[in-house]
C-alpha positions in Angstrom: -0.2 0.2 0.1 1.2 3.3 -0.6 0.5 6.7 1.1 -1.0 8.5 -1.7 -3.6 6.0 -2.3 -4.7 6.0 1.9 -4.8 9.6 1.4 -7.0 9.2 -1.3 -9.1 6.4 0.8 -9.5 8.8 3.7 -10.5 11.8 1.6 -13.0 9.8 -0.2 -14.3 9.1 2.9 -14.5 12.6 4.3 -12.7 15.6 2.7 -10.4 16.9 5.3 -7.6 19.4 5.7 -4.1 18.1 6.4 -4.2 18.4 9.9 -7.6 16.7 10.2 -6.2 13.9 7.9 -3.2 13.4 10.7 -5.5 13.0 13.7 -7.8 10.5 11.2 -4.3 8.8 10.6 -3.8 8.5 14.4 -6.8 7.3 15.2 -7.5 4.5 12.1 -5.4 4.5 9.0 -2.1 4.9 11.0 -2.8 1.3 12.7 -1.7 0.0 9.8 0.1 2.3 7.7 1.3 5.1 9.8 2.8 8.7 7.9 3.7 11.7 9.6 2.1 15.1 9.7 5.2 16.5 6.9 4.4 13.3 4.9 1.1 13.7 4.4 1.4 17.2 3.8 3.9 16.8 1.3 1.6 13.9 -0.3 -1.5 16.5 -0.3 0.7 18.8 -2.7 2.1 16.3 -4.8 -1.8 14.7 -5.4 -3.4 18.2 -5.9 -0.6 19.3 -8.9 -1.5 15.8 -10.3 -5.1 16.6 -10.6 -6.3 14.1 -8.3 -7.2 16.3 -5.6 -8.3 19.9 -5.5 -8.7 22.3 -2.2 -12.1 23.1 -1.2 -13.4 26.7 -2.2 -13.8 28.6 1.2 -16.6 31.1 1.6 -14.6 33.3 3.6 -11.1 33.1 2.6 -8.8 34.4 6.0 -5.2 34.4 6.6 -4.1 31.1 8.0 -7.4 29.2 7.5 -6.5 25.4 7.0 -7.4 24.3 3.1 -9.9 21.1 2.9 -9.4 19.0 0.5 -11.6 16.5 -1.9 -11.0 14.1 -4.6 -11.3 14.7 -8.1 -12.7 12.0 -10.5 -8.9 11.3 -11.9 -8.1 10.4 -8.2 -10.9 8.2 -7.8 -10.1 6.6 -11.0 -6.6 6.4 -9.6 -7.4 4.8 -6.7 -10.0 2.5 -8.3 -7.7 1.2 -10.3 -5.2 0.4 -7.6 -7.5 -1.3 -5.3 -8.5 -4.0 -7.9 -5.0 -4.7 -8.8 -2.8 -7.1 -7.7 -0.9 -6.7 -4.4 2.0 -8.9 -3.6 2.3 -10.4 0.0 5.8 -9.2 2.0 7.5 -11.1 4.2 7.8 -10.4 7.6 10.6 -8.2 8.8 10.7 -8.1 12.5 14.0 -7.1 14.5 12.8 -9.0 17.6 12.5 -12.5 15.5 16.0 -11.2 14.4 17.3 -10.6 18.2 16.1 -14.2 18.6 18.4 -15.6 16.1 21.2 -13.5 17.7 20.6 -15.0 20.6 20.7 -18.2 20.1 24.8 -17.6 19.4 25.6 -14.6 21.6 23.3 -15.6 24.5 19.8 -14.4 25.7 20.7 -11.2 28.5 18.0 -9.2 28.8 15.8 -10.9 26.3 13.2 -11.7 28.9 12.6 -8.1 30.0 12.1 -7.2 26.0 9.9 -10.1 25.6 8.1 -8.9 28.6 7.9 -5.2 27.2 6.8 -6.5 23.8 3.9 -8.7 25.3 3.0 -5.4 27.2 2.7 -3.4 24.2 0.8 -5.8 22.2 -1.7 -6.7 24.7 -2.5 -3.2 25.0 -2.7 -2.7 21.4 -5.1 -5.6 21.2 -7.3 -4.3 24.1 -7.6 -1.2 22.1 -8.4 -2.9 18.7 -11.7 -4.7 20.9 -12.8 -1.6 22.6 -13.1 -0.1 18.9 -15.0 -3.1 17.8 -17.3 -2.9 20.4 -17.6 0.8 20.2 -17.8 1.2 16.7 -19.0 -2.2 15.0 -22.2 -3.2 16.4 -24.3 -5.1 13.7 -21.9 -3.2 11.0 -24.7 -3.8 8.4 -23.2 -1.0 6.0 -20.8 -2.9 3.5 -18.6 0.0 4.1 -18.5 -0.8 7.7 -18.3 -4.5 7.3 -15.3 -4.0 5.1 -13.6 -1.6 7.6 -14.4 -3.9 10.3 -12.3 -7.0 8.3 -9.5 -4.7 8.8 -10.2 -4.4 12.1 -10.5 -8.1 12.4 -7.1 -8.5 10.8 -5.5 -6.4 13.6 -7.3 -8.2 16.1 -6.1 -11.6 14.6 -2.3 -10.4 14.3 -2.3 -9.1 17.9 -3.8 -12.3 19.1 -1.3 -14.0 17.6 1.5 -11.9 19.0 0.1 -12.1 22.9 0.1 -15.9 22.1 3.4 -16.2 20.9 5.0 -13.6 23.2 3.7 -15.7 26.1 5.0 -19.0 24.5 8.7 -17.3 23.9 8.7 -16.0 27.6 7.8 -19.2 29.0 10.5 -20.8 26.9 13.4 -18.6 27.7 12.6 -18.7 31.3 12.9 -22.1 31.6 16.0 -22.0 29.6 17.4 -19.5 32.2 16.2 -21.6 34.9 17.9 -24.8 33.3 21.0 -22.9 32.7 20.9 -22.0 36.7 20.6 -25.3 37.7 22.9 -26.7 35.8 25.5 -23.9 37.0 24.6 -25.1 41.0 25.1 -28.9 39.8 28.4 -28.3 38.3 29.6 -26.1 41.4 28.5 -28.9 43.6 30.5 -31.6 41.0 33.5 -29.3 41.2 33.3 -29.5 45.3 33.0 -32.9 45.0 35.9 -33.6 42.8 37.9 -30.7 44.9 37.0 -33.4 48.6 38.3 -36.5 46.6 41.6 -34.6 45.8 41.9 -33.4 49.3 41.1 -37.1 50.5 44.1 -38.4 48.8 46.3 -35.8 50.6 45.4 -37.0 54.2 47.2 -39.4 56.0 46.1 -42.3 58.3 46.1 -40.2 61.3 44.1 -37.5 59.5 46.9 -35.1 59.0 47.1 -33.7 55.3 50.1 -35.4 53.6 53.2 -33.8 52.8 
């Protein structure tokens, strides 16, 4: 997905200013396609120059007034063509997964804390998505709402997966850490036993250390 198409989608839903678009991205589209305030304004300028959108005329022009944009027929045609085309699936790129591979060869120091942090983040995101679903998509009878709900359900499904996987990963890492601690204690006990045998070899029949 590209930012221009995300902006065209948002403007077709509701004509908005750049600031309003930024807020709407933070509340909805930004969950799966984020953009900064500067990126949105830059793309608005490109879309306007391409003839895909236009600034709505203001009844009372005023200095510093926020321009609202709407989509023109050429912009709708562009979005229609893009939405009906093929989209290639992209492989997952996640630094946390790479960190687990690295920990396998350099050690897992601090890994449990990082897994807990990610688990907390995904639990909060899942709770937020579920709250949105309950608040905004009760019956979801309208086709547009049903499609938007499908997008939200994708987010819920992904967060559910990450919570379950992180819980499993954290339990595994904690189990490995506990095993290493037990091995270390057993190793120390073994070393003490060997030392006791060595010392016993140096004690004479009277119980005095041998020379």
